PDB file with one MODEL, atoms N, CA, C and O in Angstrom:
MODEL        1
ATOM      1  N   MET A   1       3.664  19.954  -7.929  1.00  0.00           N
ATOM      2  CA  MET A   1       2.839  18.929  -8.538  1.00  0.00           C
ATOM      3  C   MET A   1       1.380  19.360  -8.462  1.00  0.00           C
ATOM      4  O   MET A   1       0.888  19.690  -7.383  1.00  0.00           O
ATOM      5  N   ALA A   2       0.710  19.362  -9.554  1.00  0.00           N
ATOM      6  CA  ALA A   2      -0.694  19.734  -9.600  1.00  0.00           C
ATOM      7  C   ALA A   2      -1.555  18.475  -9.728  1.00  0.00           C
ATOM      8  O   ALA A   2      -1.229  17.551 -10.473  1.00  0.00           O
ATOM      9  N   VAL A   3      -2.643  18.466  -8.996  1.00  0.00           N
ATOM     10  CA  VAL A   3      -3.575  17.348  -9.050  1.00  0.00           C
ATOM     11  C   VAL A   3      -4.939  17.905  -9.400  1.00  0.00           C
ATOM     12  O   VAL A   3      -5.402  18.870  -8.793  1.00  0.00           O
ATOM     13  N   ASN A   4      -5.575  17.295 -10.377  1.00  0.00           N
ATOM     14  CA  ASN A   4      -6.916  17.706 -10.765  1.00  0.00           C
ATOM     15  C   ASN A   4      -7.892  16.661 -10.254  1.00  0.00           C
ATOM     16  O   ASN A   4      -7.836  15.497 -10.650  1.00  0.00           O
ATOM     17  N   LEU A   5      -8.782  17.081  -9.375  1.00  0.00           N
ATOM     18  CA  LEU A   5      -9.758  16.178  -8.783  1.00  0.00           C
ATOM     19  C   LEU A   5     -11.099  16.423  -9.448  1.00  0.00           C
ATOM     20  O   LEU A   5     -11.666  17.510  -9.338  1.00  0.00           O
ATOM     21  N   GLY A   6     -11.599  15.427 -10.126  1.00  0.00           N
ATOM     22  CA  GLY A   6     -12.882  15.553 -10.794  1.00  0.00           C
ATOM     23  C   GLY A   6     -13.917  14.644 -10.152  1.00  0.00           C
ATOM     24  O   GLY A   6     -13.716  13.433 -10.049  1.00  0.00           O
ATOM     25  N   LEU A   7     -15.009  15.228  -9.725  1.00  0.00           N
ATOM     26  CA  LEU A   7     -16.115  14.452  -9.156  1.00  0.00           C
ATOM     27  C   LEU A   7     -17.299  14.615 -10.092  1.00  0.00           C
ATOM     28  O   LEU A   7     -17.741  15.731 -10.364  1.00  0.00           O
ATOM     29  N   ASP A   8     -17.801  13.506 -10.575  1.00  0.00           N
ATOM     30  CA  ASP A   8     -18.861  13.586 -11.564  1.00  0.00           C
ATOM     31  C   ASP A   8     -20.249  13.278 -11.010  1.00  0.00           C
ATOM     32  O   ASP A   8     -21.223  13.235 -11.761  1.00  0.00           O
ATOM     33  N   ASP A   9     -20.339  13.067  -9.713  1.00  0.00           N
ATOM     34  CA  ASP A   9     -21.666  12.824  -9.149  1.00  0.00           C
ATOM     35  C   ASP A   9     -21.942  13.809  -8.014  1.00  0.00           C
ATOM     36  O   ASP A   9     -21.031  14.229  -7.300  1.00  0.00           O
ATOM     37  N   ARG A  10     -23.191  14.160  -7.868  1.00  0.00           N
ATOM     38  CA  ARG A  10     -23.580  15.173  -6.882  1.00  0.00           C
ATOM     39  C   ARG A  10     -23.318  14.737  -5.452  1.00  0.00           C
ATOM     40  O   ARG A  10     -22.958  15.561  -4.611  1.00  0.00           O
ATOM     41  N   GLN A  11     -23.494  13.455  -5.167  1.00  0.00           N
ATOM     42  CA  GLN A  11     -23.307  12.967  -3.797  1.00  0.00           C
ATOM     43  C   GLN A  11     -21.871  13.175  -3.336  1.00  0.00           C
ATOM     44  O   GLN A  11     -21.648  13.631  -2.214  1.00  0.00           O
ATOM     45  N   SER A  12     -20.897  12.850  -4.176  1.00  0.00           N
ATOM     46  CA  SER A  12     -19.491  13.027  -3.812  1.00  0.00           C
ATOM     47  C   SER A  12     -19.164  14.501  -3.593  1.00  0.00           C
ATOM     48  O   SER A  12     -18.441  14.852  -2.660  1.00  0.00           O
ATOM     49  N   LYS A  13     -19.694  15.349  -4.448  1.00  0.00           N
ATOM     50  CA  LYS A  13     -19.460  16.792  -4.296  1.00  0.00           C
ATOM     51  C   LYS A  13     -20.065  17.304  -2.995  1.00  0.00           C
ATOM     52  O   LYS A  13     -19.472  18.143  -2.317  1.00  0.00           O
ATOM     53  N   LYS A  14     -21.249  16.797  -2.648  1.00  0.00           N
ATOM     54  CA  LYS A  14     -21.911  17.211  -1.418  1.00  0.00           C
ATOM     55  C   LYS A  14     -21.119  16.745  -0.192  1.00  0.00           C
ATOM     56  O   LYS A  14     -20.960  17.497   0.769  1.00  0.00           O
ATOM     57  N   ILE A  15     -20.626  15.506  -0.228  1.00  0.00           N
ATOM     58  CA  ILE A  15     -19.834  14.977   0.880  1.00  0.00           C
ATOM     59  C   ILE A  15     -18.575  15.816   1.065  1.00  0.00           C
ATOM     60  O   ILE A  15     -18.227  16.170   2.191  1.00  0.00           O
ATOM     61  N   LEU A  16     -17.891  16.138  -0.032  1.00  0.00           N
ATOM     62  CA  LEU A  16     -16.681  16.943   0.030  1.00  0.00           C
ATOM     63  C   LEU A  16     -16.971  18.320   0.626  1.00  0.00           C
ATOM     64  O   LEU A  16     -16.218  18.801   1.473  1.00  0.00           O
ATOM     65  N   LEU A  17     -18.044  18.946   0.193  1.00  0.00           N
ATOM     66  CA  LEU A  17     -18.418  20.260   0.723  1.00  0.00           C
ATOM     67  C   LEU A  17     -18.728  20.185   2.219  1.00  0.00           C
ATOM     68  O   LEU A  17     -18.297  21.046   2.985  1.00  0.00           O
ATOM     69  N   ASN A  18     -19.470  19.167   2.631  1.00  0.00           N
ATOM     70  CA  ASN A  18     -19.801  19.005   4.051  1.00  0.00           C
ATOM     71  C   ASN A  18     -18.551  18.758   4.896  1.00  0.00           C
ATOM     72  O   ASN A  18     -18.439  19.279   6.006  1.00  0.00           O
ATOM     73  N   MET A  19     -17.617  17.969   4.378  1.00  0.00           N
ATOM     74  CA  MET A  19     -16.366  17.717   5.099  1.00  0.00           C
ATOM     75  C   MET A  19     -15.568  19.007   5.247  1.00  0.00           C
ATOM     76  O   MET A  19     -15.000  19.276   6.305  1.00  0.00           O
ATOM     77  N   ARG A  20     -15.530  19.792   4.192  1.00  0.00           N
ATOM     78  CA  ARG A  20     -14.786  21.053   4.231  1.00  0.00           C
ATOM     79  C   ARG A  20     -15.389  22.014   5.242  1.00  0.00           C
ATOM     80  O   ARG A  20     -14.669  22.649   6.013  1.00  0.00           O
ATOM     81  N   LYS A  21     -16.706  22.119   5.236  1.00  0.00           N
ATOM     82  CA  LYS A  21     -17.386  23.011   6.190  1.00  0.00           C
ATOM     83  C   LYS A  21     -17.187  22.527   7.626  1.00  0.00           C
ATOM     84  O   LYS A  21     -16.900  23.323   8.520  1.00  0.00           O
ATOM     85  N   ALA A  22     -17.341  21.217   7.842  1.00  0.00           N
ATOM     86  CA  ALA A  22     -17.219  20.666   9.194  1.00  0.00           C
ATOM     87  C   ALA A  22     -15.820  20.881   9.761  1.00  0.00           C
ATOM     88  O   ALA A  22     -15.664  21.093  10.964  1.00  0.00           O
ATOM     89  N   GLY A  23     -14.810  20.828   8.909  1.00  0.00           N
ATOM     90  CA  GLY A  23     -13.435  21.003   9.361  1.00  0.00           C
ATOM     91  C   GLY A  23     -12.992  22.457   9.384  1.00  0.00           C
ATOM     92  O   GLY A  23     -11.911  22.768   9.885  1.00  0.00           O
ATOM     93  N   GLY A  24     -13.814  23.349   8.848  1.00  0.00           N
ATOM     94  CA  GLY A  24     -13.460  24.765   8.815  1.00  0.00           C
ATOM     95  C   GLY A  24     -12.336  25.079   7.838  1.00  0.00           C
ATOM     96  O   GLY A  24     -11.595  26.044   8.028  1.00  0.00           O
ATOM     97  N   TYR A  25     -12.208  24.270   6.798  1.00  0.00           N
ATOM     98  CA  TYR A  25     -11.150  24.497   5.817  1.00  0.00           C
ATOM     99  C   TYR A  25     -11.570  25.563   4.812  1.00  0.00           C
ATOM    100  O   TYR A  25     -12.737  25.648   4.432  1.00  0.00           O
ATOM    101  N   ALA A  26     -10.611  26.367   4.390  1.00  0.00           N
ATOM    102  CA  ALA A  26     -10.880  27.457   3.452  1.00  0.00           C
ATOM    103  C   ALA A  26     -11.078  26.950   2.028  1.00  0.00           C
ATOM    104  O   ALA A  26     -11.744  27.601   1.223  1.00  0.00           O
ATOM    105  N   SER A  27     -10.505  25.798   1.714  1.00  0.00           N
ATOM    106  CA  SER A  27     -10.602  25.289   0.347  1.00  0.00           C
ATOM    107  C   SER A  27     -10.613  23.762   0.360  1.00  0.00           C
ATOM    108  O   SER A  27     -10.254  23.122   1.348  1.00  0.00           O
ATOM    109  N   ASP A  28     -11.037  23.202  -0.773  1.00  0.00           N
ATOM    110  CA  ASP A  28     -10.990  21.743  -0.923  1.00  0.00           C
ATOM    111  C   ASP A  28      -9.549  21.261  -0.830  1.00  0.00           C
ATOM    112  O   ASP A  28      -9.279  20.208  -0.254  1.00  0.00           O
ATOM    113  N   THR A  29      -8.635  22.023  -1.390  1.00  0.00           N
ATOM    114  CA  THR A  29      -7.224  21.646  -1.375  1.00  0.00           C
ATOM    115  C   THR A  29      -6.698  21.517   0.044  1.00  0.00           C
ATOM    116  O   THR A  29      -6.013  20.550   0.374  1.00  0.00           O
ATOM    117  N   GLU A  30      -7.020  22.491   0.877  1.00  0.00           N
ATOM    118  CA  GLU A  30      -6.575  22.463   2.276  1.00  0.00           C
ATOM    119  C   GLU A  30      -7.151  21.247   3.001  1.00  0.00           C
ATOM    120  O   GLU A  30      -6.453  20.587   3.770  1.00  0.00           O
ATOM    121  N   MET A  31      -8.418  20.960   2.753  1.00  0.00           N
ATOM    122  CA  MET A  31      -9.078  19.837   3.401  1.00  0.00           C
ATOM    123  C   MET A  31      -8.492  18.507   2.924  1.00  0.00           C
ATOM    124  O   MET A  31      -8.291  17.597   3.729  1.00  0.00           O
ATOM    125  N   ILE A  32      -8.221  18.388   1.646  1.00  0.00           N
ATOM    126  CA  ILE A  32      -7.669  17.150   1.100  1.00  0.00           C
ATOM    127  C   ILE A  32      -6.247  16.928   1.616  1.00  0.00           C
ATOM    128  O   ILE A  32      -5.874  15.792   1.907  1.00  0.00           O
ATOM    129  N   ARG A  33      -5.450  17.987   1.737  1.00  0.00           N
ATOM    130  CA  ARG A  33      -4.105  17.843   2.303  1.00  0.00           C
ATOM    131  C   ARG A  33      -4.169  17.292   3.728  1.00  0.00           C
ATOM    132  O   ARG A  33      -3.397  16.404   4.090  1.00  0.00           O
ATOM    133  N   ALA A  34      -5.087  17.818   4.530  1.00  0.00           N
ATOM    134  CA  ALA A  34      -5.237  17.343   5.911  1.00  0.00           C
ATOM    135  C   ALA A  34      -5.667  15.876   5.922  1.00  0.00           C
ATOM    136  O   ALA A  34      -5.152  15.084   6.711  1.00  0.00           O
ATOM    137  N   ALA A  35      -6.596  15.519   5.062  1.00  0.00           N
ATOM    138  CA  ALA A  35      -7.070  14.137   4.995  1.00  0.00           C
ATOM    139  C   ALA A  35      -5.939  13.192   4.577  1.00  0.00           C
ATOM    140  O   ALA A  35      -5.825  12.085   5.102  1.00  0.00           O
ATOM    141  N   LEU A  36      -5.115  13.628   3.642  1.00  0.00           N
ATOM    142  CA  LEU A  36      -3.999  12.796   3.203  1.00  0.00           C
ATOM    143  C   LEU A  36      -2.961  12.613   4.299  1.00  0.00           C
ATOM    144  O   LEU A  36      -2.371  11.539   4.422  1.00  0.00           O
ATOM    145  N   ARG A  37      -2.730  13.662   5.106  1.00  0.00           N
ATOM    146  CA  ARG A  37      -1.801  13.527   6.235  1.00  0.00           C
ATOM    147  C   ARG A  37      -2.316  12.494   7.236  1.00  0.00           C
ATOM    148  O   ARG A  37      -1.550  11.677   7.747  1.00  0.00           O
ATOM    149  N   ILE A  38      -3.610  12.538   7.507  1.00  0.00           N
ATOM    150  CA  ILE A  38      -4.213  11.564   8.431  1.00  0.00           C
ATOM    151  C   ILE A  38      -4.104  10.156   7.855  1.00  0.00           C
ATOM    152  O   ILE A  38      -3.710   9.226   8.558  1.00  0.00           O
ATOM    153  N   LEU A  39      -4.448   9.999   6.591  1.00  0.00           N
ATOM    154  CA  LEU A  39      -4.385   8.686   5.951  1.00  0.00           C
ATOM    155  C   LEU A  39      -2.962   8.135   5.969  1.00  0.00           C
ATOM    156  O   LEU A  39      -2.759   6.961   6.279  1.00  0.00           O
ATOM    157  N   ARG A  40      -1.981   8.963   5.641  1.00  0.00           N
ATOM    158  CA  ARG A  40      -0.585   8.541   5.637  1.00  0.00           C
ATOM    159  C   ARG A  40      -0.153   8.085   7.032  1.00  0.00           C
ATOM    160  O   ARG A  40       0.533   7.072   7.168  1.00  0.00           O
ATOM    161  N   THR A  41      -0.550   8.827   8.067  1.00  0.00           N
ATOM    162  CA  THR A  41      -0.205   8.469   9.446  1.00  0.00           C
ATOM    163  C   THR A  41      -0.830   7.139   9.833  1.00  0.00           C
ATOM    164  O   THR A  41      -0.161   6.287  10.419  1.00  0.00           O
ATOM    165  N   LEU A  42      -2.101   6.951   9.515  1.00  0.00           N
ATOM    166  CA  LEU A  42      -2.771   5.692   9.843  1.00  0.00           C
ATOM    167  C   LEU A  42      -2.151   4.524   9.090  1.00  0.00           C
ATOM    168  O   LEU A  42      -1.973   3.448   9.660  1.00  0.00           O
ATOM    169  N   GLN A  43      -1.819   4.719   7.820  1.00  0.00           N
ATOM    170  CA  GLN A  43      -1.192   3.654   7.044  1.00  0.00           C
ATOM    171  C   GLN A  43       0.150   3.253   7.657  1.00  0.00           C
ATOM    172  O   GLN A  43       0.488   2.070   7.695  1.00  0.00           O
ATOM    173  N   GLU A  44       0.906   4.230   8.134  1.00  0.00           N
ATOM    174  CA  GLU A  44       2.186   3.942   8.768  1.00  0.00           C
ATOM    175  C   GLU A  44       1.992   3.096  10.026  1.00  0.00           C
ATOM    176  O   GLU A  44       2.752   2.159  10.271  1.00  0.00           O
ATOM    177  N   HIS A  45       0.978   3.426  10.820  1.00  0.00           N
ATOM    178  CA  HIS A  45       0.711   2.642  12.032  1.00  0.00           C
ATOM    179  C   HIS A  45       0.289   1.216  11.682  1.00  0.00           C
ATOM    180  O   HIS A  45       0.694   0.270  12.356  1.00  0.00           O
ATOM    181  N   VAL A  46      -0.515   1.056  10.641  1.00  0.00           N
ATOM    182  CA  VAL A  46      -0.917  -0.287  10.213  1.00  0.00           C
ATOM    183  C   VAL A  46       0.307  -1.077   9.769  1.00  0.00           C
ATOM    184  O   VAL A  46       0.430  -2.259  10.091  1.00  0.00           O
ATOM    185  N   ARG A  47       1.213  -0.441   9.034  1.00  0.00           N
ATOM    186  CA  ARG A  47       2.448  -1.127   8.616  1.00  0.00           C
ATOM    187  C   ARG A  47       3.278  -1.554   9.821  1.00  0.00           C
ATOM    188  O   ARG A  47       4.023  -2.531   9.746  1.00  0.00           O
ATOM    189  N   ASN A  48       3.155  -0.831  10.927  1.00  0.00           N
ATOM    190  CA  ASN A  48       3.888  -1.170  12.152  1.00  0.00           C
ATOM    191  C   ASN A  48       3.129  -2.155  13.033  1.00  0.00           C
ATOM    192  O   ASN A  48       3.535  -2.412  14.166  1.00  0.00           O
ATOM    193  N   GLY A  49       2.027  -2.708  12.519  1.00  0.00           N
ATOM    194  CA  GLY A  49       1.327  -3.772  13.223  1.00  0.00           C
ATOM    195  C   GLY A  49       0.096  -3.364  14.009  1.00  0.00           C
ATOM    196  O   GLY A  49      -0.570  -4.226  14.582  1.00  0.00           O
ATOM    197  N   PHE A  50      -0.231  -2.078  14.056  1.00  0.00           N
ATOM    198  CA  PHE A  50      -1.418  -1.663  14.794  1.00  0.00           C
ATOM    199  C   PHE A  50      -2.670  -1.994  13.990  1.00  0.00           C
ATOM    200  O   PHE A  50      -2.685  -1.860  12.766  1.00  0.00           O
ATOM    201  N   THR A  51      -3.723  -2.429  14.688  1.00  0.00           N
ATOM    202  CA  THR A  51      -4.944  -2.859  14.009  1.00  0.00           C
ATOM    203  C   THR A  51      -6.179  -2.079  14.429  1.00  0.00           C
ATOM    204  O   THR A  51      -7.181  -2.087  13.715  1.00  0.00           O
ATOM    205  N   ASP A  52      -6.130  -1.410  15.565  1.00  0.00           N
ATOM    206  CA  ASP A  52      -7.310  -0.739  16.096  1.00  0.00           C
ATOM    207  C   ASP A  52      -7.024   0.735  16.328  1.00  0.00           C
ATOM    208  O   ASP A  52      -5.875   1.153  16.466  1.00  0.00           O
ATOM    209  N   LEU A  53      -8.085   1.501  16.369  1.00  0.00           N
ATOM    210  CA  LEU A  53      -7.998   2.927  16.630  1.00  0.00           C
ATOM    211  C   LEU A  53      -9.035   3.261  17.699  1.00  0.00           C
ATOM    212  O   LEU A  53     -10.197   2.869  17.587  1.00  0.00           O
ATOM    213  N   ILE A  54      -8.618   3.979  18.723  1.00  0.00           N
ATOM    214  CA  ILE A  54      -9.537   4.409  19.770  1.00  0.00           C
ATOM    215  C   ILE A  54      -9.634   5.929  19.711  1.00  0.00           C
ATOM    216  O   ILE A  54      -8.621   6.627  19.761  1.00  0.00           O
ATOM    217  N   VAL A  55     -10.853   6.435  19.605  1.00  0.00           N
ATOM    218  CA  VAL A  55     -11.075   7.875  19.639  1.00  0.00           C
ATOM    219  C   VAL A  55     -11.824   8.194  20.922  1.00  0.00           C
ATOM    220  O   VAL A  55     -12.622   7.387  21.398  1.00  0.00           O
ATOM    221  N   GLN A  56     -11.570   9.370  21.481  1.00  0.00           N
ATOM    222  CA  GLN A  56     -12.174   9.730  22.761  1.00  0.00           C
ATOM    223  C   GLN A  56     -12.797  11.108  22.694  1.00  0.00           C
ATOM    224  O   GLN A  56     -12.217  12.040  22.136  1.00  0.00           O
ATOM    225  N   ASN A  57     -13.983  11.231  23.267  1.00  0.00           N
ATOM    226  CA  ASN A  57     -14.655  12.516  23.405  1.00  0.00           C
ATOM    227  C   ASN A  57     -14.089  13.190  24.647  1.00  0.00           C
ATOM    228  O   ASN A  57     -14.295  12.694  25.755  1.00  0.00           O
ATOM    229  N   PRO A  58     -13.380  14.308  24.494  1.00  0.00           N
ATOM    230  CA  PRO A  58     -12.744  14.937  25.657  1.00  0.00           C
ATOM    231  C   PRO A  58     -13.748  15.506  26.654  1.00  0.00           C
ATOM    232  O   PRO A  58     -13.416  15.692  27.824  1.00  0.00           O
ATOM    233  N   ASP A  59     -14.961  15.782  26.209  1.00  0.00           N
ATOM    234  CA  ASP A  59     -15.970  16.337  27.112  1.00  0.00           C
ATOM    235  C   ASP A  59     -16.597  15.282  28.009  1.00  0.00           C
ATOM    236  O   ASP A  59     -16.877  15.542  29.179  1.00  0.00           O
ATOM    237  N   THR A  60     -16.819  14.088  27.459  1.00  0.00           N
ATOM    238  CA  THR A  60     -17.517  13.048  28.222  1.00  0.00           C
ATOM    239  C   THR A  60     -16.598  11.916  28.665  1.00  0.00           C
ATOM    240  O   THR A  60     -16.932  11.164  29.581  1.00  0.00           O
ATOM    241  N   GLY A  61     -15.442  11.792  28.018  1.00  0.00           N
ATOM    242  CA  GLY A  61     -14.564  10.668  28.307  1.00  0.00           C
ATOM    243  C   GLY A  61     -14.969   9.396  27.582  1.00  0.00           C
ATOM    244  O   GLY A  61     -14.261   8.392  27.659  1.00  0.00           O
ATOM    245  N   ASP A  62     -16.106   9.419  26.871  1.00  0.00           N
ATOM    246  CA  ASP A  62     -16.540   8.244  26.120  1.00  0.00           C
ATOM    247  C   ASP A  62     -15.523   7.924  25.038  1.00  0.00           C
ATOM    248  O   ASP A  62     -14.923   8.814  24.436  1.00  0.00           O
ATOM    249  N   GLN A  63     -15.345   6.635  24.808  1.00  0.00           N
ATOM    250  CA  GLN A  63     -14.421   6.184  23.787  1.00  0.00           C
ATOM    251  C   GLN A  63     -15.139   5.324  22.766  1.00  0.00           C
ATOM    252  O   GLN A  63     -16.117   4.644  23.075  1.00  0.00           O
ATOM    253  N   LEU A  64     -14.638   5.368  21.557  1.00  0.00           N
ATOM    254  CA  LEU A  64     -15.143   4.525  20.479  1.00  0.00           C
ATOM    255  C   LEU A  64     -13.962   3.752  19.924  1.00  0.00           C
ATOM    256  O   LEU A  64     -12.957   4.342  19.526  1.00  0.00           O
ATOM    257  N   LEU A  65     -14.082   2.442  19.897  1.00  0.00           N
ATOM    258  CA  LEU A  65     -13.035   1.574  19.379  1.00  0.00           C
ATOM    259  C   LEU A  65     -13.374   1.223  17.938  1.00  0.00           C
ATOM    260  O   LEU A  65     -14.447   0.688  17.657  1.00  0.00           O
ATOM    261  N   ILE A  66     -12.468   1.523  17.040  1.00  0.00           N
ATOM    262  CA  ILE A  66     -12.640   1.170  15.640  1.00  0.00           C
ATOM    263  C   ILE A  66     -11.660   0.045  15.359  1.00  0.00           C
ATOM    264  O   ILE A  66     -10.446   0.248  15.391  1.00  0.00           O
ATOM    265  N   VAL A  67     -12.189  -1.145  15.081  1.00  0.00           N
ATOM    266  CA  VAL A  67     -11.337  -2.292  14.805  1.00  0.00           C
ATOM    267  C   VAL A  67     -11.292  -2.536  13.298  1.00  0.00           C
ATOM    268  O   VAL A  67     -12.160  -2.072  12.559  1.00  0.00           O
ATOM    269  N   GLY A  68     -10.295  -3.251  12.863  1.00  0.00           N
ATOM    270  CA  GLY A  68     -10.161  -3.506  11.434  1.00  0.00           C
ATOM    271  C   GLY A  68      -9.660  -2.280  10.698  1.00  0.00           C
ATOM    272  O   GLY A  68     -10.142  -1.961   9.610  1.00  0.00           O
ATOM    273  N   LEU A  69      -8.695  -1.593  11.287  1.00  0.00           N
ATOM    274  CA  LEU A  69      -8.165  -0.363  10.702  1.00  0.00           C
ATOM    275  C   LEU A  69      -7.668  -0.598   9.283  1.00  0.00           C
ATOM    276  O   LEU A  69      -7.795   0.279   8.429  1.00  0.00           O
ATOM    277  N   ASP A  70      -7.109  -1.764   9.025  1.00  0.00           N
ATOM    278  CA  ASP A  70      -6.638  -2.043   7.675  1.00  0.00           C
ATOM    279  C   ASP A  70      -7.792  -2.083   6.685  1.00  0.00           C
ATOM    280  O   ASP A  70      -7.622  -1.701   5.527  1.00  0.00           O
ATOM    281  N   ASP A  71      -8.973  -2.544   7.123  1.00  0.00           N
ATOM    282  CA  ASP A  71     -10.149  -2.521   6.251  1.00  0.00           C
ATOM    283  C   ASP A  71     -10.605  -1.089   5.986  1.00  0.00           C
ATOM    284  O   ASP A  71     -10.979  -0.748   4.864  1.00  0.00           O
ATOM    285  N   VAL A  72     -10.573  -0.264   7.012  1.00  0.00           N
ATOM    286  CA  VAL A  72     -10.994   1.133   6.868  1.00  0.00           C
ATOM    287  C   VAL A  72     -10.092   1.839   5.864  1.00  0.00           C
ATOM    288  O   VAL A  72     -10.576   2.601   5.027  1.00  0.00           O
ATOM    289  N   LEU A  73      -8.812   1.598   5.938  1.00  0.00           N
ATOM    290  CA  LEU A  73      -7.864   2.268   5.054  1.00  0.00           C
ATOM    291  C   LEU A  73      -7.987   1.794   3.612  1.00  0.00           C
ATOM    292  O   LEU A  73      -7.536   2.478   2.693  1.00  0.00           O
ATOM    293  N   ARG A  74      -8.583   0.649   3.412  1.00  0.00           N
ATOM    294  CA  ARG A  74      -8.825   0.164   2.045  1.00  0.00           C
ATOM    295  C   ARG A  74     -10.225   0.531   1.599  1.00  0.00           C
ATOM    296  O   ARG A  74     -10.731   0.007   0.607  1.00  0.00           O
ATOM    297  N   LEU A  75     -10.842   1.430   2.335  1.00  0.00           N
ATOM    298  CA  LEU A  75     -12.185   1.936   2.052  1.00  0.00           C
ATOM    299  C   LEU A  75     -13.255   0.864   2.153  1.00  0.00           C
ATOM    300  O   LEU A  75     -14.326   0.989   1.558  1.00  0.00           O
ATOM    301  N   ASN A  76     -12.967  -0.184   2.902  1.00  0.00           N
ATOM    302  CA  ASN A  76     -13.986  -1.170   3.248  1.00  0.00           C
ATOM    303  C   ASN A  76     -14.611  -0.718   4.555  1.00  0.00           C
ATOM    304  O   ASN A  76     -14.052   0.130   5.251  1.00  0.00           O
ATOM    305  N   HIS A  77     -15.735  -1.262   4.888  1.00  0.00           N
ATOM    306  CA  HIS A  77     -16.379  -0.891   6.139  1.00  0.00           C
ATOM    307  C   HIS A  77     -15.812  -1.736   7.267  1.00  0.00           C
ATOM    308  O   HIS A  77     -16.069  -2.938   7.340  1.00  0.00           O
ATOM    309  N   GLY A  78     -15.034  -1.103   8.156  1.00  0.00           N
ATOM    310  CA  GLY A  78     -14.524  -1.787   9.335  1.00  0.00           C
ATOM    311  C   GLY A  78     -15.627  -1.920  10.362  1.00  0.00           C
ATOM    312  O   GLY A  78     -16.634  -1.216  10.288  1.00  0.00           O
ATOM    313  N   THR A  79     -15.454  -2.795  11.298  1.00  0.00           N
ATOM    314  CA  THR A  79     -16.396  -2.965  12.387  1.00  0.00           C
ATOM    315  C   THR A  79     -16.036  -1.993  13.478  1.00  0.00           C
ATOM    316  O   THR A  79     -14.854  -1.784  13.749  1.00  0.00           O
ATOM    317  N   HIS A  80     -17.019  -1.393  14.113  1.00  0.00           N
ATOM    318  CA  HIS A  80     -16.703  -0.530  15.233  1.00  0.00           C
ATOM    319  C   HIS A  80     -17.688  -0.777  16.369  1.00  0.00           C
ATOM    320  O   HIS A  80     -18.825  -1.192  16.145  1.00  0.00           O
ATOM    321  N   GLN A  81     -17.242  -0.519  17.562  1.00  0.00           N
ATOM    322  CA  GLN A  81     -18.080  -0.765  18.733  1.00  0.00           C
ATOM    323  C   GLN A  81     -17.701   0.218  19.818  1.00  0.00           C
ATOM    324  O   GLN A  81     -16.627   0.818  19.779  1.00  0.00           O
ATOM    325  N   GLU A  82     -18.577   0.380  20.776  1.00  0.00           N
ATOM    326  CA  GLU A  82     -18.303   1.268  21.905  1.00  0.00           C
ATOM    327  C   GLU A  82     -17.277   0.624  22.821  1.00  0.00           C
ATOM    328  O   GLU A  82     -17.400  -0.548  23.177  1.00  0.00           O
ATOM    329  N   ALA A  83     -16.272   1.388  23.197  1.00  0.00           N
ATOM    330  CA  ALA A  83     -15.271   0.860  24.121  1.00  0.00           C
ATOM    331  C   ALA A  83     -15.642   1.184  25.560  1.00  0.00           C
ATOM    332  O   ALA A  83     -15.087   0.608  26.495  1.00  0.00           O
ATOM    333  N   GLY A  84     -16.580   2.105  25.737  1.00  0.00           N
ATOM    334  CA  GLY A  84     -17.002   2.475  27.087  1.00  0.00           C
ATOM    335  C   GLY A  84     -16.256   3.682  27.606  1.00  0.00           C
ATOM    336  O   GLY A  84     -15.366   4.216  26.944  1.00  0.00           O
ATOM    337  N   ARG A  85     -16.620   4.095  28.772  1.00  0.00           N
ATOM    338  CA  ARG A  85     -16.033   5.280  29.388  1.00  0.00           C
ATOM    339  C   ARG A  85     -14.862   4.876  30.263  1.00  0.00           C
ATOM    340  O   ARG A  85     -14.915   3.874  30.977  1.00  0.00           O
ATOM    341  N   THR A  86     -13.802   5.671  30.195  1.00  0.00           N
ATOM    342  CA  THR A  86     -12.667   5.430  31.065  1.00  0.00           C
ATOM    343  C   THR A  86     -12.665   6.438  32.185  1.00  0.00           C
ATOM    344  O   THR A  86     -13.217   7.531  32.056  1.00  0.00           O
ATOM    345  N   THR A  87     -12.054   6.075  33.265  1.00  0.00           N
ATOM    346  CA  THR A  87     -11.987   7.005  34.395  1.00  0.00           C
ATOM    347  C   THR A  87     -10.552   7.369  34.677  1.00  0.00           C
ATOM    348  O   THR A  87     -10.280   8.144  35.594  1.00  0.00           O
TER     349      THR A  87
ENDMDL
END
């Protein structure tokens, strides 16, 4: 299956390029596949009733709680707050 992705504004193209560089992906295709895998996984968790996502910095132990995961997946701005450091 071939997908043609057309971006007609410079900002979107710049964001895509920055995401690709930050992730170390060789191509836009590779980066988009990874993003789709993440999105699919998060959507599955939301369908199973999960609402929040906690990310942790392995170097500092700091955590960030992202609430409203269903809003994030619909490309709305979810609310997020610091969850604090765990020991």
